[in-house]
FIVOPA-131521 format. One record per atom (N, C-alpha, C, CB): x, y, z; residue in one letter. Coordinates in steps of 0.2 Angstrom, whole numbers, plus 5000, padded with zeros to 4 digits. Atoms other than C-alpha are relative to their C-alpha. Glycine has a CB too. Layout:
XYZA...
% end
This chain:
499349985001M475052405193M500549955003M500150075004M499650054998T476452285194T500550035006T500549974995T499549984995E477752295208E500650044997E500349945004E499549965003E479052355196E499850074998E500249964994E500349935001E477952495190E499950045006E499349994996E500149964993R477552545208R500750035002R499749955005R499349984998K479452555212K500250064995K500549945000K499849955005L479752655196L499750075001L499949984993L500449934999W478352785199W500250025007W499349985000W499849974993T478852795218T500650044999T500149945005T499349975001K480652835213K499950074996K500449964996K500249945004R479952965200R499750055004R499649984994R500349954996I478853045212I500550035005I499449975003I499549984995E480253055225E500550054997E500349945003E499549965004D481453125212D499650074999D500249974994D500349945001Y480153255207Y499950055006Y499349994997Y500149964993R479753315225R500750035002R499749965005R499349984998A481653325229A500350054995A500449945001A499749965005S481953425213S499950075001S499849984993S500249934999G481153585218G499750034994G500650045003G500249975006L480553605201L499250004999L500349964994L500750015001T478753635195T499949934996T499750064996T500250075003A477853475189A500150014992A499349985001A500049995007I477853545171I500850004998I499750074997I499350005002K479753585171K500349935001K500350065004K499750074999W480253415179W499849954995W499849985007W500350045005C479153325167C500450014993C499350004999C499649985006E479953415152E500749975000E500050084999E499450025000E481653375158E500149925001E500450035007E500050075000N481253195161N499649964995N499749985007N500450035005N480153165146N499449965002N500549964995N500650034997I478653115156I499450054999I500149985007I500649965000S476853175153S499850035007S499449964997S500249974993V476353305167V499449975002V500050074999V500650034999H474653225166H500149935004H499550004994H499850064997M475353055170M500350015007M500449964995M499749994994L476353115184L499550025005L500650065000L500649984996R474853205192R499649945002R499750064997R500450054999Y473853055190Y500349955005Y499849964993Y499750054996K475052935198K500150035007K500749994997K499949974993I475353055213I499350005003I500250084999I500750004997T473453065215T499849925002T499550024995T500150074999Q473352875214Q500349975006Q500249964994Q499750024994F474652845227F499750035006F500850024999F500349974995N473852975238N499449975003N499950074999N500750044999K472152885237K500249945004K499649994994K499850074997E473052715241E500250025008E500549974996E499749994994K473952795256K499450025005K500550065000K500549984996K472352875263K499549955001K499650064996K500450064999Q471352715261Q500449965005Q499949964994Q499650044995T472752625271T499950035007T500749994998T500049974993L472652755285L499349995003L500250074999L500750014997K470752735286K499849945003K499550024994K500150064998E470752555289E500049995008E500449944997E500050004993T470152525307T500349935003T499350015002T499850064997Q471052405318Q499850005007Q500849994999Q500350014993W470252345334W500549965004W499349975000W499650034995A471152295349A499649975006A500650045003A500450034995S470452185363S500350035007S500149925001S499849974993V470552265381V499649955005V499850075001V500250054994I470352145396I500250045006I500349934999I499849974993P470152235413P500349955005P499450045002P499750054995E471152165427E499549985005E500650045003E500550024996K469652175438K499450044998K500250025008K500649965001P467852235437P500050075003P499449965002P500049944997V467552415440V499350025002V500350064995V500649984997A466152475451A499750064996A500050015008A500349945004E464852595443E500250075003E499349995000E499849944996K465252725457K500750024998K499949995007K499449995002E467052715452E500150034993E500549945001E500049995007T466652735434T499850074999T499749954996T500349935001Y465552895435Y500050035007Y499349994998Y500049974994P466052995450P499550065000P500750035002P500549944999S464853125457S500350074999S499649995007S499849935001L464953305452L499650055004L500050024992L500449954996K464253395467K500350065001K499849965006K
% end
């Protein structure tokens, strides 16, 4: 999908969601196939979900070593 198509479908999906209409009614009024609208929404949702799943690791450097007794206190 080109950047231009992505912008077009992003706008269409935003317009549909803001309209308060059913998908069928909105598509009739905008001369768009309801199947294409649903496909594009699913496609965008999958991309968003994939982006959220990507793990990003961060390095943690302790200021000073921690003794084992400090790490695991006794539960007596």
